C-alpha positions as CSV (number, residue, x, y, z in Angstrom):
1,M,120.1,141.3,106.1
2,S,123.0,140.2,104.0
3,K,122.7,138.1,100.8
4,K,124.1,135.0,102.6
5,D,121.2,135.1,105.0
6,V,118.6,134.7,102.2
7,K,117.7,131.1,101.6
8,N,117.2,129.9,98.0
9,P,113.7,128.2,97.8
10,A,114.9,126.1,94.9
11,S,117.8,124.7,96.9
12,S,115.4,123.8,99.8
13,Y,113.1,122.0,97.4
14,L,116.0,120.1,95.9
15,V,117.3,119.0,99.3
16,L,113.8,117.9,100.3
17,G,113.4,116.0,97.0
18,L,116.6,114.2,97.5
19,I,115.6,113.2,101.0
20,V,112.3,111.8,99.7
21,L,114.1,110.0,96.9
22,V,116.6,108.4,99.3
23,A,113.7,107.3,101.6
24,V,111.9,105.7,98.7
25,V,115.0,103.8,97.5
26,V,115.6,102.6,101.0
27,V,112.0,101.3,101.3
28,V,112.2,99.6,97.9
29,V,115.5,97.9,98.8
30,L,114.1,96.7,102.1
31,V,111.0,95.3,100.4
32,V,113.0,93.6,97.6
33,S,115.5,92.1,100.0
34,S,112.7,90.7,102.2
35,T,110.8,89.2,99.3
36,P,111.3,85.4,99.2
37,R,112.7,84.3,95.9
38,V,111.5,81.0,94.4
39,E,114.2,79.2,92.6
40,T,113.2,76.4,90.2
41,S,115.6,73.9,89.0
42,A,115.7,70.9,86.7
43,G,115.0,67.7,88.6
44,A,113.2,69.4,91.5
45,E,109.8,67.8,92.5
46,Y,106.7,69.9,91.7
47,G,103.1,69.0,91.5
48,P,100.8,66.6,93.4
49,D,101.7,63.1,94.6
50,P,102.3,61.2,91.3
51,S,100.4,58.2,92.7
52,I,97.1,60.3,92.4
53,P,95.4,59.5,89.1
54,R,95.2,62.4,86.7
55,G,93.6,63.0,83.3
56,V,91.6,65.3,81.1
57,T,87.8,65.5,81.0
58,E,85.9,65.4,77.7
59,D,85.7,69.2,78.0
60,G,89.5,69.5,78.1
61,L,89.8,70.2,81.8
62,P,92.7,68.7,83.8
63,Y,91.6,66.6,86.7
64,L,93.1,64.7,89.7
65,G,91.6,61.7,91.4
66,N,89.3,58.9,90.7
67,A,87.5,59.6,87.4
68,E,84.4,57.8,88.9
69,A,84.5,59.6,92.3
70,P,81.1,60.2,93.8
71,V,81.7,64.0,94.2
72,T,83.4,66.4,91.8
73,M,85.0,69.6,93.1
74,R,85.6,72.2,90.5
75,I,87.8,75.2,91.1
76,Y,87.5,78.3,88.9
77,E,90.8,80.0,89.2
78,D,93.0,82.6,87.7
79,L,96.8,82.1,87.9
80,G,97.3,85.9,88.4
81,C,94.9,85.9,91.4
82,H,96.5,86.2,94.8
83,N,93.5,84.6,96.5
84,C,93.8,81.6,94.2
85,R,97.5,81.3,95.2
86,D,96.5,81.4,98.8
87,F,93.8,78.7,98.3
88,F,96.3,76.6,96.4
89,R,98.9,77.0,99.2
90,D,96.8,76.8,102.3
91,T,93.7,74.7,101.5
92,E,94.3,72.5,98.5
93,P,97.0,70.2,100.1
94,A,94.6,69.0,102.7
95,V,91.9,68.4,100.1
96,L,94.3,66.3,98.0
97,E,95.4,64.3,101.0
98,N,92.0,63.6,102.6
99,Y,89.6,63.5,99.6
100,I,91.4,63.2,96.3
101,A,94.1,60.7,97.2
102,T,91.4,58.5,98.9
103,G,89.3,58.4,95.8
104,Q,86.3,60.1,97.3
105,V,86.5,63.3,95.2
106,K,87.7,64.3,91.8
107,L,89.3,67.7,91.4
108,E,88.8,69.7,88.1
109,I,90.4,73.0,87.3
110,Y,88.9,75.8,85.2
111,T,91.6,78.2,84.3
112,L,90.3,81.7,83.7
113,A,92.1,84.9,82.7
114,F,90.4,88.1,83.8
115,V,92.2,89.4,87.0
116,N,95.3,91.2,85.8
117,L,98.0,91.4,83.1
118,Q,99.7,88.2,84.4
119,S,96.5,86.1,84.0
120,L,96.5,85.5,80.2
121,P,100.2,84.6,79.7
122,A,100.1,82.3,82.7
123,A,96.9,80.6,81.4
124,E,98.4,80.2,77.9
125,A,101.7,78.8,79.3
126,V,100.0,76.2,81.6
127,A,97.9,75.1,78.6
128,C,101.1,74.6,76.6
129,A,102.6,72.7,79.5
130,M,99.5,70.5,79.6
131,D,100.4,69.4,76.0
132,Q,103.4,67.7,77.5
133,D,101.6,66.2,80.5
134,K,103.1,68.8,83.0
135,Y,100.0,70.8,83.8
136,W,100.0,70.2,87.5
137,E,103.7,70.8,87.9
138,Y,103.7,73.9,85.8
139,R,100.7,75.3,87.7
140,E,102.5,74.9,91.0
141,V,105.6,76.7,89.7
142,L,103.4,79.6,88.5
143,F,101.7,79.9,91.9
144,L,105.1,79.7,93.7
145,N,106.4,82.6,91.6
146,Q,103.3,84.7,91.5
147,G,104.0,88.1,92.9
148,V,107.8,87.3,93.0
149,V,108.8,87.6,89.4
150,A,106.9,88.6,86.2
151,F,105.3,86.0,84.0
152,S,107.5,87.2,81.1
153,R,108.1,84.9,78.1
154,S,111.7,84.3,79.2
155,N,110.6,83.2,82.7
156,L,107.8,81.1,81.4
157,V,110.2,79.3,79.0
158,Q,112.8,78.9,81.7
159,W,110.3,77.2,84.0
160,A,109.3,74.9,81.2
161,S,113.0,74.0,80.8
162,D,113.3,73.4,84.6
163,L,110.5,71.0,84.4
164,G,112.1,69.1,81.6
165,L,109.7,70.1,78.9
166,D,110.6,70.4,75.2
167,T,111.2,74.2,75.3
168,Q,111.1,74.5,71.5
169,A,107.6,73.0,71.3
170,F,106.5,75.0,74.4
171,G,107.9,78.3,73.0
172,S,106.2,77.6,69.7
173,C,102.9,76.8,71.4
174,F,103.1,80.0,73.5
175,D,104.3,82.3,70.6
176,Q,101.5,81.1,68.3
177,Q,98.9,81.8,71.0
178,T,97.6,78.3,70.5
179,Y,95.2,78.3,73.4
180,R,94.4,82.0,73.7
181,Q,91.0,81.8,72.1
182,T,90.1,78.7,74.1
183,I,91.0,80.5,77.3
184,M,89.1,83.6,76.4
185,D,86.0,81.4,75.5
186,T,86.3,79.5,78.8
187,S,86.6,82.8,80.8
188,Q,83.5,84.1,79.0
189,R,81.5,81.0,79.7
190,A,82.4,81.2,83.4
191,L,81.1,84.8,83.4
192,D,78.0,83.8,81.6
193,V,77.1,81.2,84.3
194,G,77.7,83.7,87.1
195,V,81.4,83.1,88.1
196,T,82.6,86.7,88.7
197,G,85.3,86.1,91.3
198,T,88.2,83.7,91.8
199,P,88.7,81.3,93.3
200,T,85.1,80.0,93.0
201,T,84.8,76.4,94.3
202,E,81.9,74.3,93.0
203,I,81.0,71.3,95.0
204,A,77.9,69.2,94.2
205,G,76.4,72.1,92.2
206,E,76.9,74.6,95.0
207,R,79.3,77.5,94.4
208,H,81.5,79.1,97.1
209,V,83.3,82.3,96.2
210,G,86.6,83.2,97.9
211,V,89.3,81.6,100.0
212,F,88.0,79.0,102.5
213,A,90.1,77.3,105.0
214,F,90.0,73.5,104.8
215,D,88.6,73.0,108.3
216,G,86.7,76.2,109.0
217,A,83.2,77.3,109.8
218,P,82.3,77.0,107.0
219,G,85.2,75.3,105.4
220,I,85.9,73.1,102.4
221,K,85.8,70.0,104.5
222,Q,82.3,70.8,105.6
223,F,81.2,71.4,102.0
224,L,82.8,68.1,100.9
225,D,81.4,66.0,103.7
226,A,77.9,67.4,103.0
227,A,78.3,66.5,99.4
228,L,79.5,63.0,100.1
229,A,76.7,62.4,102.5
230,G,74.1,63.5,99.9
231,G,75.8,62.4,96.7
232,D,76.9,64.5,93.8
């Protein structure tokens, strides 16, 4: 057997490695190119119907709807949680239209931070946006961008700018970690009362963990109708 008939194992491994690397790059490119990019821009409309009343509870929680509504729906959510994003996208709009806008139900949000590395910066940023009365708009932008781009400081500040916030005040609030301890305390209180998963929806004292369709079996509509029939 001549020398040219002897294969070099190292060369074979190198070729195999290059093939694997190319395959990985191709997959990454395909995934990235198929990922929808959410573009925010100044002047765009985000957040719920502005005609729906909004405010802040005595405990500092943002709410939508009639402050004296007979039923309160509380959502324990984490802005880094994919299931919370799905609930926001697929279920919440029907709740707003059929129950919140009609004055039957008040919606309160408990923002927690214990799911992943995106959770805390997102929670801090939305609290800073709340200082400038843009909680609901900023929350929507975060959910729209979740899983698309990182919740980095530069992106968080850019979204604040897109929404017309005072970015200097927003950046200062975020950099000084103004609401970090409050968020950590709120998260711990939620754990202490048994909230271990997000989203957790509390209606008339009954907690429902996970993503529920609006009109399912069971669904959020069923829970709300039962609460309205029996009172809060």
